[in-house]
VEXKETOR-727588 format. One record per atom (N, C-alpha, C): residue in three letters; x, y, z. Coordinates in pm, whole numbers, padded with zeros to 5 digits, always signed. Layout:
// residues N
ALAXYZ...
END
This chain:
// residues 323
MET+08637+12581+09963MET+08730+12484+10022MET+08802+12546+10141LYS+08812+12473+10251LYS+08880+12524+10368LYS+09031+12523+10345LEU+09098+12627+10388LEU+09244+12630+10377LEU+09305+12544+10486LYS+09411+12482+10459LYS+09479+12402+10559LYS+09551+12493+10658THR+09560+12445+10779THR+09626+12525+10884THR+09768+12561+10843ALA+09833+12471+10772ALA+09971+12497+10733ALA+09984+12620+10645LEU+09883+12644+10564LEU+09889+12762+10479LEU+09882+12888+10562PHE+09797+12888+10663PHE+09788+13006+10749PHE+09918+13024+10824ALA+09977+12915+10870ALA+10101+12925+10946ALA+10211+12984+10861ALA+10203+12963+10729ALA+10305+13017+10640ALA+10305+13168+10637LEU+10193+13227+10679LEU+10188+13373+10682LEU+10268+13431+10797ALA+10299+13351+10896ALA+10363+13402+11018ALA+10513+13412+10998THR+10563+13529+10972THR+10707+13551+10959THR+10756+13644+11065ALA+10674+13662+11171ALA+10712+13757+11275ALA+10835+13712+11351SER+10873+13587+11338SER+10986+13539+11414SER+11117+13552+11338VAL+11116+13623+11222VAL+11239+13639+11147VAL+11345+13702+11234ALA+11466+13651+11224ALA+11573+13698+11313ALA+11642+13820+11256PHE+11706+13893+11346PHE+11785+14009+11306PHE+11901+13956+11224ALA+11914+14000+11097ALA+12021+13951+11010ALA+12112+14064+10971GLY+12239+14034+10958GLY+12334+14139+10925GLY+12329+14177+10779ALA+12352+14303+10749ALA+12359+14350+10612ALA+12498+14326+10558PRO+12514+14318+10425PRO+12645+14299+10368PRO+12734+14418+10399ALA+12864+14396+10390ALA+12958+14506+10414ALA+12934+14617+10313VAL+12940+14739+10360VAL+12909+14852+10274VAL+13028+14887+10186GLN+13004+14901+10059GLN+13105+14948+09966GLN+13076+15093+09932ALA+13169+15157+09868ALA+13148+15297+09830ALA+13040+15303+09724ALA+12931+15371+09756ALA+12819+15383+09664ALA+12825+15517+09593ASP+12807+15515+09463ASP+12810+15638+09383ASP+12669+15694+09376LEU+12636+15785+09467LEU+12503+15843+09476LEU+12512+15992+09441SER+12439+16031+09338SER+12453+16166+09284SER+12365+16269+09355CYS+12270+16225+09436CYS+12173+16317+09496CYS+12208+16349+09642ARG+12174+16470+09682ARG+12190+16508+09823ARG+12077+16449+09908THR+11959+16440+09846THR+11842+16384+09914THR+11780+16277+09826ALA+11758+16160+09884ALA+11691+16051+09813ALA+11548+16043+09862LYS+11457+16019+09772LYS+11315+16012+09810LYS+11273+15868+09831LEU+11202+15847+09940LEU+11140+15718+09968LEU+10992+15732+09937ILE+10949+15671+09828ILE+10808+15677+09790ILE+10726+15586+09880VAL+10633+15648+09953VAL+10535+15574+10032VAL+10403+15583+09956PRO+10354+15471+09903PRO+10239+15476+09811PRO+10103+15484+09877TRP+10098+15546+09995TRP+09972+15571+10065TRP+09978+15711+10124GLY+09864+15763+10163GLY+09855+15900+10209GLY+09926+15926+10341ALA+09960+16052+10364ALA+10024+16093+10488ALA+09930+16069+10607GLY+09986+16023+10717GLY+09908+16003+10838GLY+09858+15863+10860GLY+09864+15778+10758GLY+09821+15640+10774GLY+09927+15557+10844GLY+09893+15431+10877GLY+09984+15346+10951GLY+10117+15325+10882THR+10115+15298+10751THR+10239+15275+10677THR+10323+15401+10673ASP+10262+15514+10649ASP+10334+15640+10644ASP+10401+15671+10777VAL+10329+15654+10886VAL+10382+15683+11020VAL+10505+15597+11048ILE+10499+15470+11016ILE+10610+15379+11042ILE+10732+15416+10962PHE+10717+15440+10832PHE+10834+15472+10751PHE+10894+15608+10787ARG+10813+15702+10826ARG+10867+15832+10867ARG+10956+15819+10990GLN+10922+15728+11080GLN+11007+15710+11198GLN+11141+15647+11162PHE+11140+15554+11070PHE+11266+15495+11024PHE+11351+15599+10950VAL+11288+15679+10867VAL+11361+15782+10793VAL+11421+15884+10889GLU+11345+15925+10988GLU+11397+16021+11087GLU+11519+15964+11160ALA+11510+15837+11199ALA+11622+15774+11268ALA+11744+15761+11177ALA+11720+15726+11051ALA+11830+15714+10956ALA+11900+15848+10935ASN+11822+15954+10920ASN+11880+16087+10901ASN+11955+16133+11025GLU+11901+16104+11142GLU+11970+16142+11266GLU+12102+16068+11281ALA+12110+15947+11224ALA+12232+15868+11231ALA+12332+15907+11122GLY+12298+16008+11041GLY+12391+16059+10941GLY+12380+15998+10803ALA+12263+15950+10767ALA+12245+15889+10635ALA+12284+15987+10524LYS+12359+15938+10426LYS+12398+16018+10310LYS+12372+15934+10186PRO+12289+15982+10095PRO+12214+16108+10103PRO+12106+16102+10212LYS+12057+16219+10249LYS+11945+16226+10340LYS+11824+16161+10274LEU+11733+16111+10355LEU+11611+16049+10304LEU+11492+16141+10328GLN+11399+16139+10234GLN+11276+16219+10247GLN+11158+16135+10201VAL+11056+16127+10285VAL+10934+16054+10248VAL+10854+16137+10148VAL+10812+16073+10040VAL+10726+16135+09939VAL+10602+16046+09926ASN+10487+16100+09960ASN+10363+16024+09951ASN+10303+16032+09811ILE+10281+15917+09751ILE+10212+15908+09621ILE+10100+15807+09638GLY+09986+15853+09687GLY+09875+15764+09712GLY+09793+15738+09588GLY+09700+15645+09599GLY+09610+15615+09488GLY+09623+15473+09438GLN+09512+15418+09392GLN+09508+15285+09331GLN+09554+15176+09427GLY+09524+15194+09556GLY+09561+15092+09653GLY+09709+15067+09664GLY+09789+15172+09647GLY+09934+15160+09654GLY+10000+15141+09519ASN+09921+15115+09416ASN+09979+15083+09285ASN+10029+15206+09208LYS+09969+15323+09234LYS+10016+15443+09166LYS+10161+15473+09205GLY+10188+15467+09334GLY+10325+15489+09381GLY+10420+15381+09332ALA+10371+15257+09327ALA+10455+15146+09279ALA+10496+15166+09134LYS+10402+15215+09053LYS+10433+15240+08912LYS+10537+15349+08898GLU+10526+15454+08980GLU+10624+15562+08977GLU+10763+15511+09016ALA+10768+15432+09122ALA+10896+15379+09169ALA+10957+15284+09067ARG+10873+15207+09002ARG+10923+15109+08905ARG+10993+15176+08788LYS+10944+15292+08745LYS+11004+15357+08629LYS+11114+15457+08667ALA+11144+15469+08795ALA+11250+15560+08838ALA+11387+15510+08793LYS+11482+15600+08778LYS+11617+15563+08740LYS+11681+15480+08851PRO+11756+15377+08815PRO+11821+15293+08916PRO+11952+15356+08964ASP+11942+15479+09015ASP+12062+15552+09056ASP+12074+15568+09208GLY+11984+15504+09283GLY+11990+15512+09427GLY+11925+15636+09486CYS+11862+15716+09402CYS+11799+15839+09449CYS+11649+15824+09471THR+11595+15708+09436THR+11454+15677+09461THR+11444+15540+09522LEU+11377+15533+09637LEU+11348+15407+09704LEU+11198+15391+09712PHE+11155+15268+09742PHE+11011+15241+09747PHE+10977+15164+09873ALA+10875+15212+09945ALA+10824+15145+10065ALA+10721+15042+10021ILE+10743+14918+10056ILE+10663+14809+10000ILE+10610+14719+10110HIS+10494+14656+10085HIS+10450+14542+10165HIS+10375+14446+10073GLN+10301+14352+10131GLN+10248+14243+10049GLN+10140+14283+09951SER+10098+14410+09950SER+10006+14452+09845SER+10070+14439+09708ALA+10203+14439+09704ALA+10272+14416+09577ALA+10243+14276+09525LEU+10211+14184+09615LEU+10175+14049+09575LEU+10027+14039+09541THR+09942+14089+09632THR+09798+14073+09612THR+09748+14151+09491SER+09807+14267+09464SER+09766+14344+09347SER+09800+14270+09218PHE+09910+14197+09220PHE+09948+14116+09104PHE+09855+13995+09092PHE+09825+13932+09204PHE+09739+13814+09201PHE+09602+13845+09141ASN+09546+13961+09177ASN+09410+13990+09129ASN+09408+14069+08999GLY+09526+14085+08936GLY+09533+14144+08803GLY+09528+14295+08797ARG+09543+14363+08910ARG+09540+14510+08909ARG+09668+14568+08849VAL+09779+14496+08862VAL+09905+14534+08798VAL+09967+14410+08737ASP+10058+14431+08642ASP+10121+14317+08575ASP+10265+14296+08622PHE+10298+14347+08740PHE+10431+14327+08797PHE+10417+14306+08947THR+10521+14248+09007THR+10517+14222+09151THR+10653+14252+09212TRP+10686+14192+09324TRP+10806+14228+09400TRP+10934+14219+09319ASP+10940+14122+09225ASP+11065+14102+09151ASP+11088+14205+09042ALA+10999+14305+09033ALA+11025+14420+08947ALA+11118+14519+09017PHE+11154+14489+09142PHE+11241+14575+09222PHE+11359+14495+09277GLU+11451+14566+09340GLU+11564+14503+09408GLU+11537+14509+09558PRO+11516+14396+09625PRO+11493+14398+09770PRO+11614+14453+09846VAL+11587+14538+09943VAL+11693+14597+10025VAL+11681+14549+10170VAL+11570+14581+10235VAL+11553+14539+10375VAL+11406+14514+10407LEU+11381+14411+10486LEU+11253+14397+10555LEU+11270+14464+10690LEU+11171+14543+10731LEU+11184+14620+10854LEU+11088+14579+10964THR+10958+14565+10933THR+10860+14548+11041THR+10747+14453+11002ARG+10675+14410+11105ARG+10547+14340+11085ARG+10442+14406+11174THR+10326+14434+11116THR+10212+14488+11191THR+10094+14394+11175PRO+10047+14336+11285PRO+09931+14247+11275PRO+09805+14325+11241ALA+09708+14256+11188ALA+09579+14318+11156ALA+09486+14311+11275ILE+09406+14416+11292ILE+09297+14417+11387ILE+09167+14426+11307ILE+09073+14339+11337ILE+08942+14348+11273ILE+08863+14451+11354GLY+08852+14571+11300GLY+08781+14679+11368GLY+08637+14685+11324ALA+08554+14750+11405ALA+08412+14762+11373ALA+08357+14894+11422SER+08254+14939+11355SER+08179+15057+11399SER+08123+15030+11539PRO+08117+15131+11625PRO+08066+15108+11761PRO+07920+15068+11767ASP+07846+15089+11661ASP+07702+15061+11663ASP+07665+14919+11617VAL+07761+14843+11566VAL+07725+14709+11520VAL+07690+14622+11640PRO+07604+14523+11622PRO+07557+14442+11735PRO+07655+14335+11781TYR+07764+14313+11708TYR+07858+14207+11745TYR+07983+14268+11809ASN+08044+14189+11900ASN+08158+14237+11978ASN+08283+14151+11963ASN+08274+14046+11886ASN+08389+13960+11862ASN+08370+13888+11728ILE+08469+13809+11691ILE+08465+13743+11560ILE+08354+13638+11554LYS+08333+13566+11663LYS+08227+13466+11664LYS+08091+13528+11634GLU+08063+13641+11700GLU+07934+13708+11677GLU+07927+13769+11538LEU+08041+13818+11487LEU+08045+13871+11349LEU+08010+13760+11250VAL+08069+13645+11267VAL+08045+13533+11176VAL+07898+13492+11181GLU+07840+13487+11300GLU+07698+13452+11313GLU+07610+13552+11238ALA+07643+13682+11250ALA+07565+13785+11180ALA+07579+13771+11029ALA+07702+13743+10984ALA+07727+13730+10840ALA+07658+13607+10782LYS+07647+13502+10861LYS+07580+13381+10813LYS+07429+13400+10802LYS+07374+13480+10892LYS+07230+13505+10889LYS+07190+13589+10768ALA+07280+13680+10726ALA+07249+13769+10614ALA+07371+13781+10524PRO+07396+13679+10439PRO+07514+13679+10353PRO+07524+13806+10267GLY+07642+13866+10265GLY+07667+13984+10182GLY+07617+14114+10241SER+07564+14109+10363SER+07508+14231+10423SER+07610+14308+10505VAL+07710+14240+10558VAL+07811+14307+10641VAL+07913+14374+10549THR+07926+14506+10561THR+08018+14581+10475THR+08158+14580+10536ALA+08254+14535+10458ALA+08392+14521+10504ALA+08482+14616+10427GLY+08545+14709+10499GLY+08632+14808+10434GLY+08776+14760+10426GLY+08830+14768+10308GLY+08971+14734+10284GLY+09016+14802+10158THR+09145+14796+10131THR+09196+14850+10005THR+09200+14736+09904LEU+09118+14744+09801LEU+09104+14636+09704LEU+09241+14593+09653GLY+09268+14464+09665GLY+09394+14411+09616GLY+09509+14423+09713SER+09483+14479+09833SER+09589+14495+09930SER+09569+14398+10046THR+09660+14405+10145THR+09653+14314+10258THR+09525+14332+10338SER+09473+14454+10343SER+09351+14482+10419SER+09229+14419+10355HIS+09235+14390+10228HIS+09130+14317+10157HIS+09151+14166+10174PHE+09278+14126+10168PHE+09313+13985+10171PHE+09272+13919+10302ILE+09286+13990+10414ILE+09251+13931+10543ILE+09103+13892+10548PHE+09017+13973+10485PHE+08874+13939+10486PHE+08842+13823+10392LEU+08919+13810+10285LEU+08902+13693+10199LEU+08939+13566+10274LEU+09046+13574+10353LEU+09086+13459+10432LEU+08981+13424+10538LEU+08927+13527+10602LEU+08824+13503+10705LEU+08696+13447+10641GLU+08660+13498+10524GLU+08544+13444+10452GLU+08562+13295+10428ASP+08680+13257+10381ASP+08704+13118+10348ASP+08706+13031+10474ALA+08770+13081+10579ALA+08781+13003+10702ALA+08647+12987+10772ALA+08562+13089+10765ALA+08436+13088+10840ALA+08316+13050+10755GLY+08335+13042+10623GLY+08223+13008+10536GLY+08120+13118+10527VAL+08166+13243+10521VAL+08076+13358+10512VAL+08112+13443+10391LYS+08028+13543+10366LYS+08053+13635+10255LYS+08023+13778+10301PHE+08123+13866+10284PHE+08105+14007+10317PHE+08082+14090+10191LYS+08035+14211+10209LYS+08025+14306+10100LYS+08148+14397+10109HIS+08240+14383+10015HIS+08367+14454+10022HIS+08354+14597+09968VAL+08409+14691+10046VAL+08409+14832+10008VAL+08553+14880+10011SER+08600+14939+09901SER+08741+14975+09890SER+08768+15119+09933TYR+08875+15135+10011TYR+08926+15267+10050TYR+09075+15270+10020ASP+09130+15390+10004ASP+09267+15401+09956ASP+09372+15381+10064GLY+09335+15371+10189GLY+09434+15350+10292GLY+09372+15338+10429THR+09457+15316+10529THR+09410+15299+10666THR+09333+15419+10716ARG+09385+15538+10688ARG+09322+15660+10739ARG+09179+15674+10686GLN+09162+15651+10557GLN+09029+15663+10496GLN+08935+15555+10548ARG+08992+15437+10572ARG+08912+15325+10623ARG+08864+15355+10765MET+08954+15409+10847MET+08915+15443+10983MET+08813+15555+10987THR+08829+15652+10897THR+08730+15760+10888THR+08592+15704+10858ALA+08588+15607+10766ALA+08461+15544+10730ALA+08402+15467+10848LEU+08486+15400+10924LEU+08439+15327+11042LEU+08385+15423+11147LEU+08460+15530+11172LEU+08419+15627+11274LEU+08289+15697+11234ALA+08272+15717+11102ALA+08150+15780+11051ALA+08035+15681+11036LYS+08064+15553+11066LYS+07964+15446+11061LYS+07913+15421+10919ASN+08005+15445+10821ASN+07970+15421+10681ASN+07991+15274+10642ILE+08071+15203+10719ILE+08092+15060+10698ILE+08082+14990+10833ASP+08063+14858+10828ASP+08047+14782+10952ASP+08181+14740+11012ILE+08268+14684+10928ILE+08398+14636+10975ILE+08507+14683+10881GLY+08631+14681+10930GLY+08743+14720+10846GLY+08873+14676+10910GLU+08975+14652+10828GLU+09107+14617+10879GLU+09174+14744+10929ILE+09219+14743+11055ILE+09289+14857+11113ILE+09413+14805+11185ASN+09495+14896+11235ASN+09612+14853+11310ASN+09629+14939+11434LEU+09710+14891+11525LEU+09725+14957+11654LEU+09785+15096+11640ALA+09873+15113+11540ALA+09938+15244+11522ALA+09837+15354+11499SER+09734+15325+11425SER+09636+15428+11389SER+09510+15425+11475ALA+09481+15311+11537ALA+09349+15295+11599ALA+09348+15280+11750LYS+09466+15273+11813LYS+09472+15246+11957LYS+09384+15340+12039LYS+09396+15469+12013LYS+09320+15564+12095LYS+09169+15550+12075TYR+09129+15514+11954TYR+08985+15498+11926TYR+08931+15370+11991ILE+09016+15268+11999ILE+08976+15145+12066ILE+08962+15169+12216GLN+09058+15242+12271GLN+09057+15267+12415GLN+08943+15358+12459THR+08897+15445+12370THR+08786+15535+12403THR+08651+15479+12357ASN+08654+15355+12305ASN+08531+15287+12259ASN+08466+15355+12140GLU+08543+15435+12067GLU+08491+15493+11942GLU+08495+15391+11830LEU+08578+15288+11847LEU+08582+15175+11756LEU+08585+15047+11837LYS+08523+14944+11785LYS+08534+14812+11846LYS+08650+14737+11782ALA+08717+14656+11862ALA+08820+14566+11810ALA+08770+14423+11831LEU+08736+14357+11721LEU+08675+14224+11730LEU+08778+14114+11747GLY+08901+14140+11704GLY+09006+14039+11714GLY+09135+14088+11652ILE+09247+14025+11690ILE+09378+14061+11638ILE+09447+13935+11585THR+09528+13950+11480THR+09585+13835+11409THR+09724+13797+11458THR+09748+13810+11588THR+09876+13771+11647THR+09862+13633+11714PRO+09976+13565+11738PRO+09967+13436+11809PRO+09920+13452+11953GLU+09959+13563+12017GLU+09919+13592+12154GLU+09855+13731+12159ARG+09783+13760+12267ARG+09723+13892+12282ARG+09829+14001+12291ASN+09793+14121+12247ASN+09884+14234+12253ASN+09868+14306+12387SER+09981+14336+12451SER+09977+14395+12585SER+09919+14536+12587GLU+09918+14603+12471GLU+09861+14738+12464GLU+09708+14736+12464ILE+09652+14627+12415ILE+09506+14610+12413ILE+09474+14468+12463PRO+09503+14440+12589PRO+09496+14302+12640PRO+09357+14240+12640ASP+09252+14322+12630ASP+09116+14267+12630ASP+09072+14216+12493VAL+09152+14246+12390VAL+09116+14204+12254VAL+09167+14063+12229MET+09076+13971+12201MET+09113+13832+12177MET+09179+13815+12040THR+09267+13717+12030THR+09323+13681+11901THR+09218+13605+11820LEU+09236+13603+11688LEU+09146+13521+11607LEU+09165+13374+11638LYS+09288+13338+11673LYS+09317+13199+11708LYS+09235+13155+11829GLU+09226+13242+11929GLU+09144+13213+12047GLU+08998+13191+12010GLN+08956+13258+11903GLN+08815+13255+11865GLN+08785+13149+11760GLY+08883+13060+11738GLY+08858+12945+11653GLY+08908+12956+11510TYR+08980+13064+11477TYR+09029+13081+11339TYR+09180+13103+11343ASN+09254+13006+11294ASN+09400+13009+11305ASN+09460+13102+11200LEU+09424+13230+11211LEU+09473+13331+11118LEU+09583+13412+11186ILE+09708+13374+11158ILE+09824+13450+11205ILE+09871+13530+11085TYR+09864+13659+11095TYR+09872+13742+10974TYR+09932+13877+11010GLY+09998+13940+10916GLY+10049+14074+10941GLY+10095+14140+10814THR+10110+14272+10820THR+10164+14349+10709THR+10313+14365+10731ASP+10392+14310+10639ASP+10538+14312+10650ASP+10594+14422+10561ARG+10650+14525+10624ARG+10695+14643+10551ARG+10846+14645+10531GLY+10887+14683+10412GLY+11029+14690+10381GLY+11058+14793+10275VAL+11182+14794+10229VAL+11228+14892+10131VAL+11293+14820+10014VAL+11259+14866+09894VAL+11320+14813+09772VAL+11370+14930+09687LEU+11449+14895+09587LEU+11503+14994+09492LEU+11462+14955+09350PRO+11464+15051+09257PRO+11433+15017+09118PRO+11525+14909+09063LYS+11473+14827+08976LYS+11549+14717+08917LYS+11671+14771+08842GLY+11783+14705+08861GLY+11904+14742+08788GLY+12002+14826+08868VAL+11964+14866+08990VAL+12056+14944+09072VAL+12175+14855+09111SER+12289+14916+09133SER+12410+14839+09163SER+12405+14778+09302GLN+12481+14671+09321GLN+12482+14603+09450GLN+12538+14691+09561ASP+12634+14777+09528ASP+12690+14862+09633ASP+12587+14962+09684VAL+12496+15006+09598VAL+12388+15095+09642VAL+12290+15018+09731ILE+12257+14895+09692ILE+12171+14811+09775ILE+12234+14793+09913ASN+12364+14761+09916ASN+12433+14739+10042ASN+12437+14867+10127HIS+12455+14979+10060HIS+12458+15108+10129HIS+12328+15132+10207TYR+12217+15114+10140TYR+12089+15140+10206TYR+12053+15032+10307ALA+12101+14909+10284ALA+12079+14804+10383ALA+12145+14842+10515GLU+12264+14900+10507GLU+12333+14943+10629GLU+12266+15064+10692VAL+12218+15157+10610VAL+12146+15274+10661VAL+12025+15230+10743PHE+11947+15140+10688PHE+11825+15097+10757PHE+11854+14999+10869LYS+11966+14927+10862LYS+12004+14841+10973LYS+12029+14924+11099LYS+12096+15037+11081LYS+12121+15127+11195LYS+11989+15181+11250ALA+11900+15221+11161ALA+11771+15275+11205ALA+11690+15169+11279ALA+11695+15046+11231ALA+11618+14937+11293ALA+11670+14902+11431ALA+11799+14932+11458ALA+11858+14903+11588ALA+11844+15019+11686ASP+11790+15132+11639ASP+11773+15250+11725ASP+11669+15218+11833PRO+11706+15229+11961PRO+11610+15198+12068PRO+11481+15280+12060LYS+11492+15403+12012LYS+11372+15487+12000LYS+11277+15429+11896VAL+11332+15377+11788VAL+11249+15317+11683VAL+11183+15189+11736VAL+11262+15105+11802VAL+11209+14979+11856VAL+11096+15007+11954ALA+11118+15105+12043ALA+11016+15140+12142ALA+10891+15195+12076ALA+10910+15280+11975ALA+10795+15338+11905ALA+10716+15232+11831MET+10785+15136+11769MET+10716+15030+11699MET+10639+14941+11797THR+10702+14909+11909THR+10637+14826+12009THR+10509+14890+12060ALA+10516+15020+12083ALA+10398+15093+12132ALA+10285+15093+12030LYS+10320+15076+11903LYS+10220+15075+11797LYS+10174+14933+11762GLY+10221+14835+11839GLY+10182+14698+11809GLY+10255+14639+11691THR+10371+14694+11661THR+10452+14651+11546THR+10585+14597+11596THR+10636+14492+11532THR+10767+14440+11568THR+10869+14478+11462VAL+10993+14500+11506VAL+11104+14526+11414VAL+11165+14392+11377ASN+11165+14360+11249ASN+11215+14231+11199ASN+11311+14254+11083TYR+11431+14300+11113TYR+11525+14335+11007TYR+11576+14212+10933LEU+11569+14219+10801LEU+11634+14122+10713LEU+11712+14200+10608GLY+11833+14157+10578GLY+11913+14220+10474GLY+11873+14176+10335PRO+11943+14223+10232PRO+11902+14199+10093PRO+11884+14053+10054LYS+11979+13969+10089LYS+11970+13828+10050LYS+11853+13760+10119GLU+11841+13785+10251GLU+11733+13722+10328GLU+11597+13777+10288TYR+11592+13905+10255TYR+11465+13966+10214TYR+11421+13910+10079THR+11514+13884+09991THR+11480+13821+09863THR+11421+13683+09886ALA+11483+13606+09976ALA+11431+13472+10008ALA+11292+13481+10071TYR+11271+13582+10155TYR+11138+13604+10215TYR+11034+13625+10105PHE+11064+13711+10007PHE+10969+13738+09900PHE+10940+13612+09819GLU+11043+13536+09789GLU+11024+13415+09709GLU+10930+13318+09780LYS+10952+13298+09910LYS+10868+13205+09985LYS+10726+13260+10003THR+10716+13388+10042THR+10584+13447+10065THR+10502+13449+09937PHE+10565+13481+09825PHE+10493+13482+09697PHE+10436+13344+09668ALA+10517+13240+09685ALA+10471+13104+09656ALA+10357+13064+09751ASP+10372+13095+09880ASP+10269+13059+09977ASP+10138+13133+09951TRP+10150+13263+09928TRP+10030+13345+09909TRP+09962+13317+09775LYS+10040+13277+09676LYS+09979+13241+09548LYS+09887+13121+09568ARG+09932+13023+09644ARG+09848+12907+09672ARG+09719+12949+09743ILE+09732+13042+09838ILE+09615+13090+09911ILE+09521+13166+09817ALA+09579+13252+09733ALA+09498+13331+09640ALA+09419+13240+09547ILE+09480+13131+09504ILE+09409+13034+09419ILE+09296+12968+09497GLU+09324+12932+09624GLU+09223+12867+09708GLU+09098+12952+09725VAL+09118+13084+09747VAL+09001+13171+09774VAL+08945+13233+09646GLY+09001+13198+09529GLY+08948+13248+09404GLY+08993+13388+09369LEU+09099+13436+09433LEU+09149+13571+09405LEU+09242+13576+09286TYR+09314+13466+09260TYR+09420+13468+09160TYR+09364+13478+09018LYS+09415+13577+08945LYS+09368+13600+08807LYS+09471+13562+08702GLY+09582+13506+08745GLY+09688+13470+08650GLY+09660+13341+08579ASP+09760+13298+08503ASP+09747+13173+08427ASP+09762+13053+08519
END
C-alpha cells in the first residue's frame, strides 16, 4: 500500500523553533563528571555531533562536567539498556534518536522513548542515499529501475531497527521495490562497507561522508531534505526525483526515568547554552545538520507526536511487531 503524502510530511520536524528551557533550580548532583552514553561507536556521525555539544557545554562551565562514553552494539540498543538501568541521579545521560522508536516497533526491545525523561532535542541530520562507486546507477530513479528489474538483488546497508533501516523501508514502499537488507552497527561500519564495495547502497550523512562524495569515492543518489544542500549542491533531493520523502535523524538527550525535575531543568539549560554557541551552529551547518533546540516539555510533545506518526508508518510497511 502506498503511504499518503501526509504521513511523509509528518516526518519533517526540521522547522522546530528555538524554545526556552525552564528556569534552572538548584540540582543535587553528586558526581564531578556525568557520562553521556552514546550508543554507537566512536567516529560515527552521531558520536561526532554529541562530542561537539559536550565540548561546548564543558567550555561554558557545565557542572558536573560531561564525558562521552561509547557503548555500541545491537543497533544502539545495548547502550539504551545500560542507560535505562542507570540510577536517576543525574550522573548518567543518554544520547537518543528515533532508533528508540523503530527498535520498539520491530520488537528488538520492549521499551521506547517513554522509558526515559526527555531533556532536549538538539539537531536534525537528513539522510543521504549513498552508493558504491561501481554501481551502474547515479540517482534514485536509476536505482529504482535496477531494483525493479532484479527484486532483492540490490544490497542496502543500514542498522537493523534504526533510522538507517527505516529510510529504505519507506523507499521500498514508495517505489514498489524490494532491497536485500544488510545490517551494520553504525554509520562508520556502513561507510566502510560501501567504500569496500561490499554493499550497493547505504544510508549515510554529510558529517561522515562529505569528503568521500566530493572525491567520488562514494556516490550520493539523493538527499532527504526539502531543498538541496549547499555543501553538495549537485545532489538532488528525493522530492525532486519523485519521492516525497522528507526525513532526518533527530538527536537529543534524555535521562533515566525517575530523575528529579530540577536535574532535567539543569541539563536543559546546559545544552541550551551549547546549542546557542556559534561554533556549534557553524559546525553543524558544515555537516549538513541543523540545530533545533527544544526544551523538556516541547521535546516530550515531539516524542508523543513522532511515535504516533511513525507507528502508523511502521504498520503500513509491515515493520510493526506490536499488538
